[in-house]
C-alpha positions in Angstrom: 133.9 98.7 120.4 132.1 100.5 117.6 130.6 104.0 118.4 128.4 103.9 115.3 125.0 105.2 116.1 121.7 103.6 115.1 119.6 105.5 112.6 117.2 107.8 114.3 113.6 108.9 113.9 113.8 112.7 113.6 110.2 113.7 113.2 106.7 112.2 112.6 104.3 113.8 110.2 100.6 113.4 109.5 97.9 115.2 107.5 94.3 115.2 106.6 92.8 114.7 103.1 91.8 118.0 101.5 91.0 119.2 97.9 93.9 120.6 95.9 94.1 122.1 92.4 96.4 120.3 90.0 97.4 120.1 86.4 97.7 116.4 85.5 100.1 117.1 82.6 102.5 120.1 82.1 100.6 121.2 79.0 97.3 120.9 80.7 95.7 124.4 80.8 92.8 123.3 83.0 93.0 123.0 86.7 91.5 119.9 88.3 90.2 119.6 91.8 91.3 116.3 93.4 91.5 115.0 97.0 95.0 114.5 98.4 96.6 113.8 101.8 100.1 114.8 100.6 100.3 117.9 102.8 101.8 116.7 106.0 103.1 118.6 109.0 105.2 117.5 112.0 103.3 116.1 115.0 106.4 114.9 116.9 109.8 116.4 116.8 113.1 116.3 118.8 112.0 119.6 120.4 108.5 118.2 121.2 108.7 114.4 121.2 105.1 113.5 121.4 104.2 109.8 121.5 102.2 108.8 118.4 100.2 105.6 117.9 100.7 103.6 114.7 98.3 100.9 113.7 98.1 98.4 110.8 96.8 101.1 108.4 99.2 103.9 109.5 99.6 106.7 112.0 96.8 108.0 114.2 95.4 111.3 112.7 96.9 110.6 109.2 94.8 110.2 106.1 95.4 109.2 102.5 93.2 109.9 99.6 94.3 107.3 97.0 95.2 104.0 98.6 96.7 102.7 95.3 99.5 105.3 95.9 99.9 105.6 99.6 98.0 103.7 102.2 96.6 100.2 102.8 98.4 97.3 104.4 101.6 97.3 102.3 102.0 101.1 102.1 100.8 102.2 105.6 103.8 104.3 106.4 106.0 106.4 104.1 109.6 106.9 105.3 112.0 109.5 104.0 115.7 110.2 104.7 116.4 113.7 106.1 119.7 113.5 104.1 117.7 114.3 101.0 116.3 117.6 102.3 119.3 119.6 101.2 118.6 118.6 97.6 115.0 119.8 97.7 116.0 123.0 99.4 118.4 123.7 96.6 115.9 122.8 93.9 113.1 124.8 95.5 114.4 127.8 97.4 111.0 128.4 99.1 111.8 125.3 101.2 115.1 126.8 102.3 113.1 129.5 104.2 111.7 126.8 106.4 113.6 125.8 109.5 112.7 122.1 108.8 111.4 120.3 105.8 109.5 117.8 107.8 106.5 116.6 105.7 107.6 118.4 102.6 107.4 115.3 100.3 104.4 113.8 102.0 106.4 111.5 104.3 105.2 110.1 107.7 108.6 109.2 109.3 111.6 111.5 108.8 114.6 109.2 109.2 118.3 110.1 109.7 121.2 107.8 109.1 119.5 105.4 106.6 119.1 105.8 102.9 117.7 103.7 100.0 121.0 102.1 99.1 121.5 100.8 102.7 118.1 99.2 103.0 116.7 96.1 101.4 113.1 95.3 100.5 111.9 92.9 103.2 114.1 94.4 106.0 112.4 95.1 109.3 112.7 98.4 111.2 112.3 98.2 114.9 111.5 101.8 116.1 111.5 102.6 119.8 110.3 99.8 122.1 107.1 98.8 120.3 106.7 99.5 116.6 108.0 97.1 114.0 107.8 97.9 110.2 108.7 95.9 107.2 110.1 97.7 104.1 107.9 96.9 101.1 108.8 99.2 98.2 110.1 102.5 97.0 107.8 105.4 96.3 106.8 106.2 92.7 105.8 109.9 92.7 102.7 111.1 90.9 101.3 114.4 89.6 100.2 115.3 93.2 103.9 115.5 94.2 104.4 118.1 91.5 101.5 120.1 92.9 102.9 119.9 96.4 106.3 121.2 95.2 104.8 123.8 93.0 106.7 122.5 90.0 105.9 120.3 87.0 109.3 118.6 87.2 109.5 117.6 90.9 108.5 114.0 90.3 111.0 113.8 87.5 113.7 115.1 89.8 112.8 112.5 92.4 113.1 109.7 89.9 116.3 110.9 88.2 118.1 111.3 91.5 116.8 108.2 93.2 115.3 110.1 96.1 112.3 107.9 96.6 112.1 107.0 100.2 110.2 103.8 100.9 106.9 102.5 102.0 106.5 100.1 104.9 103.9 97.7 106.3 103.2 97.6 110.1 104.2 94.3 111.5 103.7 95.2 115.1 101.6 98.1 116.2 102.9 100.5 118.7 103.7 104.0 119.8 106.7 106.0 118.6 108.2 109.5 119.1 110.9 111.6 117.5 114.2 110.7 119.0 113.6 106.9 118.9 116.4 104.8 117.6 115.8 102.6 114.5 117.2 99.1 114.4 117.4 97.4 111.1 116.9 93.6 111.0 117.8 91.9 107.8 115.2 90.3 105.6 115.8 88.1 102.5 118.3 90.7 101.2 117.6 90.1 97.5 117.3 93.7 96.3 117.9 97.1 97.9 115.3 99.8 97.8 117.5 101.8 95.5 117.9 98.8 93.1 114.2 98.1 93.2 113.5 101.7 92.3 115.8 101.5 89.2 114.0 98.3 88.2 110.6 100.0 88.5 111.7 102.9 86.4 112.8 100.6 83.6 109.5 98.7 83.5 
């Protein structure tokens, strides 16, 4: 009998849209005020496993500013492997001062035990007893991620190292909490999230 554990939901994060100051390009001397929902914080953790509702357009109390990047039916939820947090703590020491990195890259679901190379576009994720997601695509970071990480190369680092995480559509609405197991159900299995990310980078 296998004692292999299912992947687990470690934390759930949400945030409100607010104005941030950004430079769209590294050489841009002018600061631009834009709306962003990239700043997320944990609303359910293993220490405080609050049940959170998730509907077709995402988590309760979560907002997105630019639905072409994050949000809408196909990108309602952004999932991110906790295995990548050590990379970001090394790259940006200010993150290492935090006990947890939950929400640091703008993610909604902090997932442990599942990374991009193990997951296929079209796979379903059954989380807890109610929620079902479908993996739709990897994330392509934009200039707002640089602003969030206080660095003009953060998006480049994410792309070069394949640390994209993935977006998901909500197939069945439901409530979830930190500590829920995640069960992966195979989809068409034509391309992994990692492979799709490399394909997008070449286009």
